[in-house]
C-alpha positions, 0 to 999 in steps of 0.5 A: 192173414191180411199181413200174409197177403200184403207181403207178396204185393209189397214185393211186387211193388218194390221189384216194379219200382226197382225196374222203373228206376233201373230203366230210367238210369239206363235211358238217361245214361244212353241219352248222355252218351249220345249228347256227349258224342254230338257235343264232340262233333260240334266242337270239331266244327270251326265255322257255323256261319248260320249259327244253327248248331251254335245256338241250338245244340245246347244242354239247355234243350233235350238232345232229341230237340236239337236241329238235325237230330231225330230220336227213336220213339222206343229207346229215345236214342239218336237214330238220324243225324241230318246236317246237310246244306248247313254250310258247316266247316270242320272235321268229323269227330271220332266220337260220332261212332258212339251213336250206336243206334244211328241208322241215317247219316247225312252231311251232304253239301258242307265243308267237312274235310280231313280223313274219315275217322275209323270209329264210324265203323262202329255204326252197325245199324246204319242204313244210309250214309250221304257224305257227298259234296265235302272235302274229305280226302285220303283213301276210301277206308276198307271199314266201309265194308262193315255195315251189314244193313247199309242200303245207300252210300254216297261219297261223291264230289270229295277228294278221295284218291287211291283204289277202291278197297278190293273187299269193300263190298263183301260186307254190304249185302243190302247195298242198293245205291252207290255213288263214288263219282268225281273223286280221284279214284284209280285202279280197277272196279273191285270184283266184290261189287258184283256180289251186291245183288240188290244194287240198283244205281251205281255212279263211278263217273269222272274218276281214273278207273281202268280195266275191262268191265267184267261179265259179272256185271250181269249178276246185278239183275236189279241194276237200273243205272250204271254211270262209268263215263270219263274213266278208262274202263273198256267194254259194254253191257247188254 
């Protein structure tokens, strides 16, 4: 009789052990994925004058203790990457797209350059992107419209050229802040912008945008600031 009672308890214990081991392996694999993505980003940096990443981003330390890295308490995945004002030079590794839990990306005020890798579009959880004051160039990729949770986007003070993609804002329903100032952007303001009903601050100043400011600007009822100076845009808002 005693053995009969013992068997169910043993089964439960074994199942629990299997779950713990499985969860541990999965968590380790996820951390390993994030670590590999960040080390690939480090490899693309050609100048780290302050030795911030050179000395700190090492497999000798937990990824969650690396400078500029924040991990979530629940899954222990990288949820924020803040490399702002570090005087870093280099390009952005496409492997950054493997940081699948990332919600915050800040690379402001460095010397990153080159086109932005398309793999950034994989960051479906991202809410904040700050890439201003760098040397990124090329056209603004249309995949910037692939972030359904994005609230803040700043690409100002880079070397982007060409037109803003016409459908870029179709997939950004939660966008609140947009800074695309002082680049080389041309063409007209996309009509899709005026579908972002939660927009509060817009700066498109110091570009080569042209055309007439459409009446649809009135759809942005939450708008607080609108900077369009030093363009070729006609019209006014009431």
